[in-house]
N, CA, C and O atoms as a Maestro MAE file, in Angstrom:
{
 s_m_m2io_version
 :::
 2.0.0
}

f_m_ct {
 s_m_title
 :::
 protein
 m_atom[164] {
  # First column is atom index #
  i_m_mmod_type
  r_m_x_coord
  r_m_y_coord
  r_m_z_coord
  i_m_residue_number
  s_m_chain_name
  s_m_pdb_residue_name
  s_m_pdb_atom_name
  i_m_atomic_number
  :::
  1 25 164.855 57.324 -104.224 1 A "MET " " N  " 7
  2 3 164.208 57.944 -103.087 1 A "MET " " CA " 6
  3 2 165.284 58.510 -102.161 1 A "MET " " C  " 6
  4 15 166.221 57.798 -101.799 1 A "MET " " O  " 8
  5 25 165.162 59.777 -101.774 2 A "LYS " " N  " 7
  6 3 166.100 60.376 -100.835 2 A "LYS " " CA " 6
  7 2 165.736 59.958 -99.427 2 A "LYS " " C  " 6
  8 15 164.564 59.891 -99.057 2 A "LYS " " O  " 8
  9 25 166.773 59.677 -98.647 3 A "LYS " " N  " 7
  10 3 166.567 59.323 -97.249 3 A "LYS " " CA " 6
  11 2 167.290 60.336 -96.385 3 A "LYS " " C  " 6
  12 15 168.327 60.873 -96.776 3 A "LYS " " O  " 8
  13 25 166.749 60.591 -95.225 4 A "LYS " " N  " 7
  14 3 167.402 61.466 -94.273 4 A "LYS " " CA " 6
  15 2 167.554 60.720 -92.964 4 A "LYS " " C  " 6
  16 15 166.616 60.084 -92.485 4 A "LYS " " O  " 8
  17 25 168.740 60.804 -92.392 5 A "LEU " " N  " 7
  18 3 168.986 60.215 -91.084 5 A "LEU " " CA " 6
  19 2 168.588 61.247 -90.047 5 A "LEU " " C  " 6
  20 15 169.153 62.340 -90.003 5 A "LEU " " O  " 8
  21 25 167.623 60.906 -89.219 6 A "ILE " " N  " 7
  22 3 167.136 61.880 -88.243 6 A "ILE " " CA " 6
  23 2 167.450 61.447 -86.816 6 A "ILE " " C  " 6
  24 15 166.886 61.979 -85.860 6 A "ILE " " O  " 8
  25 25 168.351 60.483 -86.679 7 A "ILE " " N  " 7
  26 3 168.825 60.098 -85.358 7 A "ILE " " CA " 6
  27 2 170.267 60.561 -85.223 7 A "ILE " " C  " 6
  28 15 170.935 60.838 -86.219 7 A "ILE " " O  " 8
  29 25 170.727 60.640 -84.022 8 A "GLY " " N  " 7
  30 3 172.097 61.075 -83.795 8 A "GLY " " CA " 6
  31 2 173.111 60.043 -84.255 8 A "GLY " " C  " 6
  32 15 172.849 58.841 -84.226 8 A "GLY " " O  " 8
  33 25 174.263 60.521 -84.677 9 A "ILE " " N  " 7
  34 3 175.368 59.637 -85.026 9 A "ILE " " CA " 6
  35 2 176.551 60.003 -84.144 9 A "ILE " " C  " 6
  36 15 176.630 61.118 -83.627 9 A "ILE " " O  " 8
  37 25 177.462 59.067 -83.976 10 A "ASP " " N  " 7
  38 3 178.668 59.336 -83.202 10 A "ASP " " CA " 6
  39 2 179.851 58.652 -83.866 10 A "ASP " " C  " 6
  40 15 179.749 58.177 -84.998 10 A "ASP " " O  " 8
  41 25 180.961 58.603 -83.167 11 A "GLU " " N  " 7
  42 3 182.193 58.059 -83.755 11 A "GLU " " CA " 6
  43 2 182.106 56.567 -84.046 11 A "GLU " " C  " 6
  44 15 182.956 56.035 -84.759 11 A "GLU " " O  " 8
  45 25 181.104 55.880 -83.514 12 A "THR " " N  " 7
  46 3 180.970 54.448 -83.780 12 A "THR " " CA " 6
  47 2 180.066 54.150 -84.980 12 A "THR " " C  " 6
  48 15 179.946 52.997 -85.393 12 A "THR " " O  " 8
  49 25 179.438 55.176 -85.533 13 A "THR " " N  " 7
  50 3 178.533 55.006 -86.661 13 A "THR " " CA " 6
  51 2 179.329 54.680 -87.928 13 A "THR " " C  " 6
  52 15 180.337 55.326 -88.217 13 A "THR " " O  " 8
  53 25 178.877 53.688 -88.672 14 A "ASN " " N  " 7
  54 3 179.531 53.318 -89.920 14 A "ASN " " CA " 6
  55 2 178.964 54.188 -91.050 14 A "ASN " " C  " 6
  56 15 177.947 53.850 -91.656 14 A "ASN " " O  " 8
  57 25 179.631 55.303 -91.320 15 A "ILE " " N  " 7
  58 3 179.177 56.264 -92.322 15 A "ILE " " CA " 6
  59 2 179.157 55.636 -93.716 15 A "ILE " " C  " 6
  60 15 178.252 55.914 -94.503 15 A "ILE " " O  " 8
  61 25 180.136 54.800 -94.029 16 A "ASP " " N  " 7
  62 3 180.186 54.165 -95.349 16 A "ASP " " CA " 6
  63 2 178.930 53.359 -95.635 16 A "ASP " " C  " 6
  64 15 178.418 53.386 -96.754 16 A "ASP " " O  " 8
  65 25 178.427 52.645 -94.639 17 A "THR " " N  " 7
  66 3 177.208 51.857 -94.818 17 A "THR " " CA " 6
  67 2 176.014 52.770 -95.065 17 A "THR " " C  " 6
  68 15 175.182 52.488 -95.928 17 A "THR " " O  " 8
  69 25 175.928 53.852 -94.319 18 A "LEU " " N  " 7
  70 3 174.821 54.792 -94.504 18 A "LEU " " CA " 6
  71 2 174.870 55.426 -95.891 18 A "LEU " " C  " 6
  72 15 173.834 55.570 -96.541 18 A "LEU " " O  " 8
  73 25 176.062 55.807 -96.350 19 A "LEU " " N  " 7
  74 3 176.203 56.370 -97.689 19 A "LEU " " CA " 6
  75 2 175.811 55.352 -98.749 19 A "LEU " " C  " 6
  76 15 175.147 55.702 -99.725 19 A "LEU " " O  " 8
  77 25 176.211 54.101 -98.570 20 A "ALA " " N  " 7
  78 3 175.856 53.046 -99.519 20 A "ALA " " CA " 6
  79 2 174.345 52.834 -99.562 20 A "ALA " " C  " 6
  80 15 173.808 52.425 -100.592 20 A "ALA " " O  " 8
  81 25 173.653 53.110 -98.452 21 A "ASP " " N  " 7
  82 3 172.202 52.988 -98.392 21 A "ASP " " CA " 6
  83 2 171.494 54.212 -98.973 21 A "ASP " " C  " 6
  84 15 170.264 54.254 -99.010 21 A "ASP " " O  " 8
  85 25 172.253 55.197 -99.422 22 A "GLY " " N  " 7
  86 3 171.660 56.372 -100.060 22 A "GLY " " CA " 6
  87 2 171.413 57.547 -99.146 22 A "GLY " " C  " 6
  88 15 170.854 58.556 -99.576 22 A "GLY " " O  " 8
  89 25 171.813 57.442 -97.908 23 A "ILE " " N  " 7
  90 3 171.606 58.554 -96.970 23 A "ILE " " CA " 6
  91 2 172.687 59.597 -97.215 23 A "ILE " " C  " 6
  92 15 173.877 59.281 -97.222 23 A "ILE " " O  " 8
  93 25 172.268 60.837 -97.415 24 A "ARG " " N  " 7
  94 3 173.201 61.909 -97.726 24 A "ARG " " CA " 6
  95 2 173.126 63.085 -96.758 24 A "ARG " " C  " 6
  96 15 173.878 64.049 -96.902 24 A "ARG " " O  " 8
  97 25 172.242 63.022 -95.788 25 A "GLN " " N  " 7
  98 3 172.114 64.117 -94.834 25 A "GLN " " CA " 6
  99 2 172.173 63.544 -93.437 25 A "GLN " " C  " 6
  100 15 171.432 62.621 -93.099 25 A "GLN " " O  " 8
  101 25 173.064 64.099 -92.625 26 A "PHE " " N  " 7
  102 3 173.300 63.572 -91.288 26 A "PHE " " CA " 6
  103 2 173.143 64.675 -90.251 26 A "PHE " " C  " 6
  104 15 173.298 65.858 -90.551 26 A "PHE " " O  " 8
  105 25 172.835 64.267 -89.037 27 A "TYR " " N  " 7
  106 3 172.760 65.190 -87.915 27 A "TYR " " CA " 6
  107 2 173.705 64.690 -86.834 27 A "TYR " " C  " 6
  108 15 173.688 63.511 -86.478 27 A "TYR " " O  " 8
  109 25 174.504 65.566 -86.330 28 A "PHE " " N  " 7
  110 3 175.339 65.226 -85.188 28 A "PHE " " CA " 6
  111 2 175.572 66.495 -84.385 28 A "PHE " " C  " 6
  112 15 175.399 67.603 -84.892 28 A "PHE " " O  " 8
  113 25 175.955 66.331 -83.166 29 A "GLY " " N  " 7
  114 3 176.180 67.489 -82.313 29 A "GLY " " CA " 6
  115 2 177.260 67.205 -81.294 29 A "GLY " " C  " 6
  116 15 177.800 66.101 -81.216 29 A "GLY " " O  " 8
  117 25 177.554 68.209 -80.529 30 A "TYR " " N  " 7
  118 3 178.582 68.123 -79.499 30 A "TYR " " CA " 6
  119 2 177.925 68.353 -78.145 30 A "TYR " " C  " 6
  120 15 177.206 69.335 -77.959 30 A "TYR " " O  " 8
  121 25 178.167 67.466 -77.217 31 A "ILE " " N  " 7
  122 3 177.665 67.630 -75.854 31 A "ILE " " CA " 6
  123 2 178.872 67.836 -74.938 31 A "ILE " " C  " 6
  124 15 179.652 66.906 -74.732 31 A "ILE " " O  " 8
  125 25 179.033 69.026 -74.392 32 A "PRO " " N  " 7
  126 3 180.177 69.298 -73.528 32 A "PRO " " CA " 6
  127 2 180.084 68.547 -72.201 32 A "PRO " " C  " 6
  128 15 178.990 68.208 -71.750 32 A "PRO " " O  " 8
  129 25 181.206 68.294 -71.594 33 A "THR " " N  " 7
  130 3 181.264 67.584 -70.314 33 A "THR " " CA " 6
  131 2 180.458 68.312 -69.241 33 A "THR " " C  " 6
  132 15 179.841 67.674 -68.389 33 A "THR " " O  " 8
  133 25 180.462 69.627 -69.280 34 A "SER " " N  " 7
  134 3 179.707 70.386 -68.269 34 A "SER " " CA " 6
  135 2 178.211 70.067 -68.336 34 A "SER " " C  " 6
  136 15 177.529 70.089 -67.311 34 A "SER " " O  " 8
  137 25 177.705 69.775 -69.519 35 A "TYR " " N  " 7
  138 3 176.288 69.420 -69.668 35 A "TYR " " CA " 6
  139 2 176.016 68.066 -69.020 35 A "TYR " " C  " 6
  140 15 175.063 67.918 -68.255 35 A "TYR " " O  " 8
  141 25 176.852 67.086 -69.325 36 A "THR " " N  " 7
  142 3 176.641 65.750 -68.757 36 A "THR " " CA " 6
  143 2 176.894 65.734 -67.264 36 A "THR " " C  " 6
  144 15 176.337 64.897 -66.554 36 A "THR " " O  " 8
  145 25 177.721 66.641 -66.772 37 A "ASP " " N  " 7
  146 3 177.917 66.753 -65.322 37 A "ASP " " CA " 6
  147 2 176.681 67.296 -64.631 37 A "ASP " " C  " 6
  148 15 176.395 66.938 -63.488 37 A "ASP " " O  " 8
  149 25 175.943 68.165 -65.325 38 A "THR " " N  " 7
  150 3 174.765 68.823 -64.742 38 A "THR " " CA " 6
  151 2 173.480 68.028 -64.972 38 A "THR " " C  " 6
  152 15 172.627 67.943 -64.089 38 A "THR " " O  " 8
  153 25 173.350 67.450 -66.160 39 A "TYR " " N  " 7
  154 3 172.112 66.766 -66.545 39 A "TYR " " CA " 6
  155 2 172.383 65.302 -66.849 39 A "TYR " " C  " 6
  156 15 173.452 64.955 -67.351 39 A "TYR " " O  " 8
  157 25 171.427 64.452 -66.550 40 A "ALA " " N  " 7
  158 3 171.546 63.041 -66.893 40 A "ALA " " CA " 6
  159 2 171.336 62.878 -68.397 40 A "ALA " " C  " 6
  160 15 170.566 63.622 -69.005 40 A "ALA " " O  " 8
  161 25 172.003 61.932 -68.980 41 A "THR " " N  " 7
  162 3 171.807 61.694 -70.417 41 A "THR " " CA " 6
  163 2 171.081 60.397 -70.640 41 A "THR " " C  " 6
  164 15 170.822 60.023 -71.784 41 A "THR " " O  " 8
  :::
 }
 m_bond[163] {
  # First column is bond index #
  i_m_from
  i_m_to
  i_m_order
  :::
  1 1 2 1
  2 2 3 1
  3 3 4 2
  4 3 5 1
  5 5 6 1
  6 6 7 1
  7 7 8 2
  8 7 9 1
  9 9 10 1
  10 10 11 1
  11 11 12 2
  12 11 13 1
  13 13 14 1
  14 14 15 1
  15 15 16 2
  16 15 17 1
  17 17 18 1
  18 18 19 1
  19 19 20 2
  20 19 21 1
  21 21 22 1
  22 22 23 1
  23 23 24 2
  24 23 25 1
  25 25 26 1
  26 26 27 1
  27 27 28 2
  28 27 29 1
  29 29 30 1
  30 30 31 1
  31 31 32 2
  32 31 33 1
  33 33 34 1
  34 34 35 1
  35 35 36 2
  36 35 37 1
  37 37 38 1
  38 38 39 1
  39 39 40 2
  40 39 41 1
  41 41 42 1
  42 42 43 1
  43 43 44 2
  44 43 45 1
  45 45 46 1
  46 46 47 1
  47 47 48 2
  48 47 49 1
  49 49 50 1
  50 50 51 1
  51 51 52 2
  52 51 53 1
  53 53 54 1
  54 54 55 1
  55 55 56 2
  56 55 57 1
  57 57 58 1
  58 58 59 1
  59 59 60 2
  60 59 61 1
  61 61 62 1
  62 62 63 1
  63 63 64 2
  64 63 65 1
  65 65 66 1
  66 66 67 1
  67 67 68 2
  68 67 69 1
  69 69 70 1
  70 70 71 1
  71 71 72 2
  72 71 73 1
  73 73 74 1
  74 74 75 1
  75 75 76 2
  76 75 77 1
  77 77 78 1
  78 78 79 1
  79 79 80 2
  80 79 81 1
  81 81 82 1
  82 82 83 1
  83 83 84 2
  84 83 85 1
  85 85 86 1
  86 86 87 1
  87 87 88 2
  88 87 89 1
  89 89 90 1
  90 90 91 1
  91 91 92 2
  92 91 93 1
  93 93 94 1
  94 94 95 1
  95 95 96 2
  96 95 97 1
  97 97 98 1
  98 98 99 1
  99 99 100 2
  100 99 101 1
  101 101 102 1
  102 102 103 1
  103 103 104 2
  104 103 105 1
  105 105 106 1
  106 106 107 1
  107 107 108 2
  108 107 109 1
  109 109 110 1
  110 110 111 1
  111 111 112 2
  112 111 113 1
  113 113 114 1
  114 114 115 1
  115 115 116 2
  116 115 117 1
  117 117 118 1
  118 118 119 1
  119 119 120 2
  120 119 121 1
  121 121 122 1
  122 122 123 1
  123 123 124 2
  124 123 125 1
  125 125 126 1
  126 126 127 1
  127 127 128 2
  128 127 129 1
  129 129 130 1
  130 130 131 1
  131 131 132 2
  132 131 133 1
  133 133 134 1
  134 134 135 1
  135 135 136 2
  136 135 137 1
  137 137 138 1
  138 138 139 1
  139 139 140 2
  140 139 141 1
  141 141 142 1
  142 142 143 1
  143 143 144 2
  144 143 145 1
  145 145 146 1
  146 146 147 1
  147 147 148 2
  148 147 149 1
  149 149 150 1
  150 150 151 1
  151 151 152 2
  152 151 153 1
  153 153 154 1
  154 154 155 1
  155 155 156 2
  156 155 157 1
  157 157 158 1
  158 158 159 1
  159 159 160 2
  160 159 161 1
  161 161 162 1
  162 162 163 1
  163 163 164 2
  :::
 }
}
């Protein structure tokens, strides 16, 4: 069964564990400092 990770990942995410669980598609993004300065996260 293919699995898709549909939550955000960051530098603390253990990618090896996710790969071992069969997850092969990841979503991640970049949030610039100017965004966090303007909007609450």
